[in-house]
C-alpha positions in Angstrom: -21.4 -14.9 3.3 -19.7 -16.8 0.6 -16.1 -16.6 -0.7 -14.9 -16.9 -4.1 -13.1 -20.1 -5.0 -10.3 -18.7 -7.2 -8.3 -15.5 -7.4 -6.5 -14.4 -10.7 -3.7 -12.0 -11.0 -4.5 -9.0 -13.1 -2.4 -6.7 -15.1 -3.1 -3.0 -14.4 -3.8 -0.4 -17.0 -1.7 2.4 -17.9 -4.3 4.8 -16.6 -4.3 2.9 -13.1 -0.5 2.9 -13.1 -0.3 6.8 -13.7 -3.1 7.3 -10.9 -1.6 5.0 -8.3 2.2 4.8 -8.9 3.2 8.0 -10.9 6.6 8.2 -9.5 6.3 12.0 -9.2 9.9 12.5 -7.6 11.6 11.0 -10.7 8.9 12.6 -13.1 9.5 16.3 -11.7 13.4 15.8 -11.6 13.6 14.3 -15.0 11.6 17.5 -16.3 13.5 20.0 -14.3 16.7 18.4 -16.0 15.6 18.7 -19.3 14.7 22.4 -18.8 18.0 23.1 -17.5 19.6 21.3 -20.6 17.4 23.4 -22.7 18.1 26.7 -21.1 22.0 26.0 -21.4 21.7 25.0 -25.0 19.6 27.9 -25.9 22.2 30.2 -24.5 25.1 28.4 -26.3 23.6 28.1 -29.6 22.0 31.4 -29.7 24.2 33.8 -27.7 27.5 31.8 -27.7 27.2 32.5 -23.8 29.9 29.6 -23.2 32.3 30.2 -26.2 34.6 32.7 -24.5 35.4 34.3 -27.9 33.2 37.3 -27.3 34.0 40.0 -25.2 32.5 40.2 -21.6 30.7 43.4 -22.5 28.6 42.0 -25.2 26.7 39.5 -22.9 26.0 42.0 -19.8 22.3 42.0 -20.2 19.8 39.3 -20.7 19.1 35.9 -19.3 22.3 34.3 -20.9 24.5 37.1 -19.6 28.0 36.3 -18.0 27.1 34.6 -14.9 23.4 33.9 -15.6 24.7 31.4 -18.0 26.1 29.2 -15.0 22.8 29.0 -13.1 21.1 26.4 -15.4 24.4 24.3 -15.2 24.9 24.3 -11.6 21.1 23.7 -11.1 21.2 20.8 -13.4 24.3 19.3 -11.3 22.4 19.5 -8.2 19.1 18.2 -9.9 20.9 15.3 -11.4 22.6 14.1 -8.0 18.9 14.3 -6.5 17.8 12.2 -9.4 20.3 9.6 -9.1 19.5 9.3 -5.4 16.1 8.6 -5.9 16.8 6.2 -8.7 19.0 4.4 -6.1 16.2 4.5 -3.6 13.8 3.0 -5.8 16.4 0.1 -6.9 17.1 -0.6 -3.2 13.2 -1.1 -2.7 13.1 -3.6 -5.5 16.2 -5.2 -4.5 15.0 -5.9 -1.0 11.5 -7.5 -2.4 11.7 -11.1 -1.9 12.0 -12.7 -5.4 11.0 -16.5 -6.0 9.8 -18.9 -8.5 6.6 -19.5 -9.6 6.5 -22.8 -8.2 8.1 -21.8 -5.0 5.4 -19.3 -4.7 2.6 -21.8 -5.0 4.3 -24.0 -2.4 4.7 -20.9 0.0 0.9 -19.8 -0.3 0.0 -23.6 0.4 2.0 -23.5 3.5 0.4 -20.4 4.6 -2.8 -22.1 4.2 -2.0 -24.9 6.2 -0.2 -22.9 9.0 -1.6 -22.8 12.6 -2.8 -19.4 13.5 -1.8 -17.8 16.9 -4.0 -15.0 18.1 -1.7 -13.2 21.1 -2.4 -10.7 23.6 0.5 -8.9 25.6 0.3 -6.4 28.2 3.0 -4.4 30.3 2.0 -2.9 33.4 4.1 0.3 34.4 4.0 3.4 36.4 5.9 6.7 36.8 8.3 7.3 39.3 9.7 10.7 40.5 13.0 11.3 40.2 15.8 14.1 40.7 19.0 14.6 39.0 21.9 17.5 39.1 22.2 19.4 35.9 24.5 22.4 35.1 23.3 25.5 33.7 24.7 28.3 32.0 23.6 32.0 32.5 26.0 34.9 31.5 29.1 32.6 31.1 28.6 31.4 34.6 27.8 27.8 35.4 25.1 27.1 38.0 24.3 23.8 39.5 20.7 22.8 39.8 18.3 20.1 40.6 15.8 18.7 38.1 13.1 16.8 38.4 11.6 14.3 36.0 9.2 11.3 35.8 10.7 8.0 34.7 8.8 5.0 33.6 9.2 1.8 35.5 7.9 -1.5 34.2 6.7 -3.8 36.9 5.2 -6.9 35.2 4.6 -8.4 32.0 2.2 -11.0 30.6 1.1 -12.9 27.8 -1.5 -15.1 26.5 -3.2 -16.6 23.4 -6.6 -17.5 22.2 -7.2 -21.2 22.7 -9.7 -22.6 19.9 -9.7 -26.0 20.5 -13.5 -26.1 21.3 -14.5 -23.9 18.5 -12.7 -25.2 15.6 -10.8 -23.7 12.8 -10.8 -23.8 8.9 -8.8 -21.8 6.5 -11.0 -20.1 4.0 -8.3 -18.4 1.8 -9.1 -18.1 -1.7 -7.3 -20.4 -4.2 -5.0 -18.7 -6.8 -5.5 -19.4 -10.5 -3.6 -18.5 -13.7 -0.4 -17.8 -11.6 1.8 -19.4 -14.2 0.2 -17.6 -17.2 1.9 -14.2 -16.1 5.6 -13.7 -16.7 6.0 -11.3 -13.6 3.5 -11.2 -10.6 3.5 -9.2 -7.5 1.7 -10.8 -4.5 0.8 -8.5 -1.5 -0.3 -10.8 1.4 -2.4 -9.9 4.5 -3.5 -12.2 7.3 -6.7 -12.1 9.5 -9.4 -14.1 10.9 -13.1 -14.1 11.1 -15.9 -15.9 13.4 -18.5 -18.3 11.9 -21.1 -17.5 14.7 -21.5 -15.5 17.8 -20.7 -18.2 20.0 -17.2 -18.4 18.7 -17.0 -14.5 18.9 -18.0 -14.4 22.5 -15.6 -17.3 23.4 -12.8 -15.2 21.9 -14.0 -12.1 23.5 -14.4 -13.9 26.9 -10.7 -15.1 26.9 -9.6 -11.6 25.7 -11.3 -9.7 28.4 -10.4 -12.1 31.0 -6.7 -11.7 30.5 -6.9 -8.0 30.2 -9.1 -7.8 33.5 -6.7 -9.9 35.4 -3.6 -7.7 34.4 -5.1 -4.4 34.2 -5.3 -3.7 38.2 -1.6 -4.6 38.8 -0.3 -1.4 38.4 -1.5 2.3 37.4 -1.2 1.7 33.8 -1.1 -1.1 31.3 0.0 -1.0 27.7 -1.4 -3.7 25.5 -0.4 -5.6 22.3 -2.4 -7.8 20.4 -2.2 -9.5 16.8 -2.1 -12.7 15.0 1.0 -14.9 13.8 1.0 -17.7 11.6 3.1 -20.8 13.3 5.7 -22.7 11.3 6.1 -20.1 8.5 7.9 -16.5 7.7 5.4 -14.5 6.7 6.2 -11.9 3.9 4.2 -8.9 3.0 5.2 -8.7 -0.4 6.4 -11.4 -3.1 7.6 -10.8 -6.6 7.3 -14.1 -8.4 8.9 -15.0 -12.0 10.4 -18.0 -13.7 13.1 -15.8 -15.7 14.3 -12.2 -15.1 12.6 -9.8 -17.6 14.8 -7.1 -19.0 12.9 -4.1 -17.4 13.9 -5.8 -14.0 17.5 -6.1 -14.6 20.1 -3.9 -12.6 22.4 -3.1 -15.5 19.3 -2.2 -17.9 17.9 0.1 -14.9 21.1 2.0 -14.6 21.7 2.4 -18.4 18.5 4.0 -18.7 18.8 6.1 -15.3 22.0 7.6 -16.4 20.4 8.9 -19.7 17.1 10.1 -17.7 14.8 7.6 -18.9 14.0 5.9 -15.7 10.8 7.1 -15.4 9.5 5.5 -18.9 11.1 2.2 -17.7 9.6 2.1 -14.6 6.1 2.9 -16.0 6.9 -0.1 -18.5 7.8 -2.3 -15.6 4.5 -1.6 -13.6 2.3 -2.1 -16.7 4.0 -5.4 -17.5 3.7 -6.8 -13.8 0.7 -8.4 -12.7 -0.8 -7.7 -9.4 -2.5 -10.1 -6.8 -3.6 -9.0 -3.3 -4.2 -12.1 -1.3 -6.0 -12.1 2.2 -5.3 -15.0 4.5 -8.5 -15.7 6.3 -8.7 -18.0 9.4 -12.3 -19.0 10.3 -13.0 -19.8 13.9 -16.3 -21.5 15.1 -16.5 -24.2 12.7 -17.6 -26.8 15.2 -20.7 -24.6 16.4 -22.1 -24.6 12.9 -24.8 -26.9 11.7 -23.9 -29.9 9.3 -25.3 -28.1 6.3 -23.0 -25.3 6.5 -20.5 -25.0 3.8 -17.9 -24.3 6.4 -18.8 -27.1 9.0 -15.9 -29.4 9.8 -17.9 -31.7 11.9 -16.7 -32.7 15.8 -13.3 -32.0 17.1 -10.8 -34.2 15.3 -7.4 -34.1 13.9 -8.4 -33.2 10.5 -10.9 -30.3 11.4 -9.0 -28.7 14.2 -5.7 -28.6 15.7 -5.3 -30.7 18.9 -4.3 -28.7 22.4 -1.0 -30.6 22.6 -0.2 -29.7 19.1 -1.1 -25.9 19.9 0.7 -25.9 23.1 3.8 -27.4 21.5 3.7 -24.7 18.7 3.2 -21.9 21.3 6.4 -23.0 23.2 8.4 -23.5 20.1 7.8 -19.9 19.0 7.9 -18.4 22.6 4.5 -16.6 22.2 4.2 -16.7 26.2 7.5 -15.1 26.4 6.7 -11.4 26.7 9.5 -8.9 25.4 11.1 -6.3 27.0 10.1 -2.5 27.1 12.3 -1.6 24.1 11.0 -4.8 22.0 7.4 -3.9 22.9 7.7 -0.5 21.5 8.7 -1.9 18.3 5.9 -4.3 17.8 3.7 -3.2 14.8 0.5 -1.6 15.9 -2.5 -3.9 15.3 -6.0 -2.7 13.8 -8.5 -1.8 16.5 -10.9 -4.5 17.7 -14.5 -5.1 16.9 -15.8 -6.3 20.4 -19.0 -8.1 21.2 -20.9 -8.2 24.5 -20.1 -11.3 26.4 -23.6 -11.2 28.0 -25.1 -11.4 24.3 -26.6 -14.9 24.1 -26.6 -16.2 20.5 -30.3 -17.6 19.6 -29.0 -19.5 16.5 -25.9 -20.9 15.0 -26.5 -20.1 11.5 -23.6 -20.2 9.0 -22.9 -16.3 8.7 -19.5 -14.7 9.6 -18.9 -11.9 11.7 -15.8 -9.9 11.0 -13.0 -9.2 13.7 -10.2 -6.8 14.0 -7.9 -7.3 10.9 -10.4 -9.9 9.4 -11.1 -8.3 6.1 -9.0 -5.7 4.3 -10.3 -2.3 3.9 -13.4 -3.1 5.9 -14.6 0.0 7.2 -18.2 -0.9 8.1 -18.8 -0.1 11.6 -22.4 -1.2 12.1 -21.1 -4.7 13.1 -19.3 -3.2 16.1 -21.2 -3.8 19.2 -20.9 -2.1 22.4 -18.1 -2.8 24.7 -18.7 -5.5 27.5 -19.4 -4.1 31.0 -17.7 -6.4 33.7 -17.9 -5.5 37.5 -14.8 -4.0 38.9 -13.5 -4.1 42.4 -12.6 -0.7 43.9 -8.9 0.4 43.7 -6.7 2.3 45.6 -4.4 3.8 42.7 -5.7 5.1 39.4 -5.8 3.1 36.4 -5.7 3.5 32.5 -5.4 1.4 29.3 -3.6 2.5 26.2 -4.0 0.7 23.1 -2.1 0.8 19.9 -3.0 3.6 17.2 -4.2 2.4 13.8 -1.5 3.1 11.3 -2.7 4.1 7.9 
């Protein structure tokens, strides 16, 4: 499997912008506002419904009768309030996006390529305890004391571990960015993942992962699992907006000037058409030391340049506190990771050919489930209590 050397930003077409980012709420509210304004103008010029010079009995019937002529005005006021709130929400999202220059964007992407990946696993063992409490119930105006029985979650132990890739080696295979300075404004969407160069590296990863889960699974009735990958030494940002000079259609004064006069939707479509898009996947390749010397991803024996040393990895882990497991409230807020593609630990690789096996979170929009093999089966000792394991659900 070969990767392209360069990736270029692309400017979307008008049809693509209307298909994927139509801004339906803004468009619908704008059309409804124009309809209410047209209704009010029709009643004013054709029937003089708002002049007050005609007697009341003249406008007792029809759409512009007395009373009905105020409906489009009140509806327009409510719709304009909703429209302004939607414009404020759109502007807030744009203001929260990280904005940097093109040179700083190139330096940041190079820092992400050189960063050390940390694949971590965290588990929380817990059980449910039966509790009772006194409550007060009301029946026919009388207060009645009652005892309520409920079950409370009790966390007993938390543990964490990381993937030690000292023996298998690592290499960054992220695509290089070309012609970034040729675009005035570029929106960069970043994602991260890792892949395996051979079955031997995949089995080594799965062995460490399964060993960690098996060691902590039997410590209580239930076990909650979190797993993911971080890049040490840099603050990962999902989306960047890079430009050297701020264009007029992104200026806040221009945005609100167009928004007040119901022209926010055309301005947004213009901004989307003039903004180039770049979806960059940061990929870390594990298992380069197991490849043959003729492979394009071969990095040679374990050296300082081909793979990070164990002391460097340990220092990075202790500095970022990856071994410190969060509390229960912090663990609930952790981002859910994508499901794992597992490989059987009993499967022995017959060759070390330079092909790549994708793992969970490795390649974006990869829905091929044929590469996933059956879960590894390990002998388990009998337990006196029931056990279960809950994994994080996949977020769309």
